[in-house]
C-alpha positions in Angstrom: -8.5 2.1 -10.6 -8.5 3.2 -7.1 -11.9 2.5 -5.4 -11.2 2.2 -1.7 -9.1 4.6 0.2 -8.4 4.6 3.9 -6.9 7.6 5.5 -5.4 7.1 9.2 -4.8 10.5 10.2 -6.0 13.1 12.9 -5.5 16.2 11.1 -8.8 17.4 9.4 -7.0 19.6 7.2 -4.6 16.8 5.6 -7.6 14.4 5.4 -9.7 17.1 3.6 -6.9 17.9 1.1 -6.4 14.2 0.5 -10.1 13.7 -0.1 -10.2 16.6 -2.4 -7.6 15.1 -4.7 -9.2 11.8 -5.0 -11.6 11.0 -8.0 -15.2 11.3 -7.2 -16.1 7.8 -7.7 -13.6 6.5 -4.8 -14.9 5.6 -1.4 -12.9 7.2 1.2 -12.7 6.1 4.9 -11.1 8.2 7.4 -10.1 7.2 11.0 -7.9 8.9 13.5 -6.1 5.7 15.2 -4.7 2.5 14.1 -7.0 0.5 16.6 -10.0 1.9 15.0 -8.7 1.1 11.6 -7.9 -2.4 12.2 -11.1 -3.0 14.3 -13.8 -1.4 12.1 -12.4 -1.5 8.6 -12.5 -5.0 6.9 -12.5 -3.7 3.3 -10.0 -4.6 0.8 -8.6 -1.0 0.3 -6.6 -0.1 -2.7 -4.8 2.8 -1.0 -3.9 3.7 2.6 -2.6 6.9 3.9 -1.0 6.4 7.3 0.3 9.2 9.6 3.4 7.8 11.1 3.2 10.1 14.2 0.0 8.1 15.3 2.3 4.9 16.0 2.6 4.0 19.5 5.9 4.4 21.3 7.6 5.9 18.2 8.1 2.6 16.5 7.1 1.1 13.2 5.4 -1.7 14.8 1.9 -0.2 14.5 2.6 0.4 11.0 3.6 -3.2 10.3 0.6 -4.4 12.1 -1.7 -2.1 9.8 0.2 -3.1 6.3 0.0 -6.8 7.3 -3.8 -6.7 8.2 -4.7 -4.8 5.0 -2.3 -6.8 2.7 -3.9 -10.0 3.9 -7.3 -8.5 2.6 -5.9 -7.1 -0.5 -2.1 -8.3 -1.4 -1.9 -5.2 -4.0 -2.8 -2.5 -1.6 -0.6 0.6 -1.6 0.4 2.5 1.4 1.6 6.0 1.7 3.3 7.2 5.0 2.6 10.8 6.0 5.1 12.2 8.2 6.8 15.6 9.5 10.3 16.5 8.0 11.7 16.4 11.4 11.1 12.7 11.7 11.5 11.7 8.1 13.6 8.9 9.2 10.4 7.0 10.3 9.0 7.5 6.9 12.1 5.8 5.4 11.6 2.9 7.8 8.0 2.8 6.8 9.0 2.2 3.2 11.1 -0.5 4.4 8.3 -2.0 6.1 6.0 -2.2 3.2 5.0 1.5 2.3 5.1 2.4 -1.4 5.6 6.1 -1.1 5.8 8.8 1.7 4.7 12.5 2.1 6.2 15.2 4.3 4.2 17.7 6.2 3.2 20.3 5.3 1.4 18.3 2.5 1.0 19.9 -1.0 -2.0 19.0 -3.2 0.6 18.7 -6.0 2.5 16.2 -4.2 -0.8 14.2 -3.4 -1.6 14.3 -7.1 1.8 12.9 -7.9 1.5 10.2 -5.5 -1.9 9.2 -6.6 -0.9 9.0 -10.2 2.2 6.9 -9.0 -0.1 4.6 -7.1 -2.4 4.2 -9.9 0.4 3.1 -12.1 1.7 0.6 -9.5 -1.6 -0.9 -9.2 -2.1 -1.2 -13.0 1.3 -2.7 -13.4 0.6 -5.3 -10.5 -2.8 -6.1 -12.1 -1.3 -6.6 -15.5 1.5 -8.7 -14.2 -0.7 -10.9 -12.2 -2.8 -11.4 -15.4 0.1 -12.4 -17.4 1.2 -14.9 -15.0 -2.0 -16.6 -14.9 -2.3 -16.5 -18.8 1.0 -17.6 -19.8 2.2 -19.7 -17.0 0.2 -23.0 -17.9 0.9 -26.3 -15.9 1.4 -28.1 -19.3 4.3 -25.8 -19.9 6.3 -27.3 -17.2 7.9 -29.7 -19.7 9.1 -26.7 -21.6 10.8 -25.2 -18.6 14.5 -25.9 -18.4 16.9 -24.8 -15.7 20.2 -25.8 -14.2 19.5 -24.7 -10.8 19.3 -27.8 -8.6 16.6 -26.4 -6.3 14.3 -25.3 -9.1 14.9 -28.9 -10.8 13.4 -30.2 -7.4 10.6 -27.9 -7.5 9.7 -28.6 -11.1 10.0 -32.4 -10.5 7.1 -32.1 -8.2 
């Protein structure tokens, strides 16, 4: 379940549209620049929408700083890049740098709904995988694990 959402966007219409599509029990924080997002927001957000046009110097550096900061607080955080169609390449670069999805302007409420559904599925999948790893990977099972890979043999010997 998506509980905490951060929107980094200076367009009030877009932030209002996103906020209207989010379920009523989620906390939504809105900021208009990267520095304020990092300085004032230390919550473990589940979902972050980032307008890539707010990045300084038309680079993906600001995007990486934001994703690293918030992944440090919540490794399962999902990031959605927002971008105009004219600079969609920056959205692709953002996906390479850690974004889960991207949306192009003008943003349609149907697209937001689809992205929210996909993000919810990704969060559920990641939580289930984490649970299964914890439940089924017991230290006493290391005797059962067999491999022919020399690097893994060294790891398992420790």
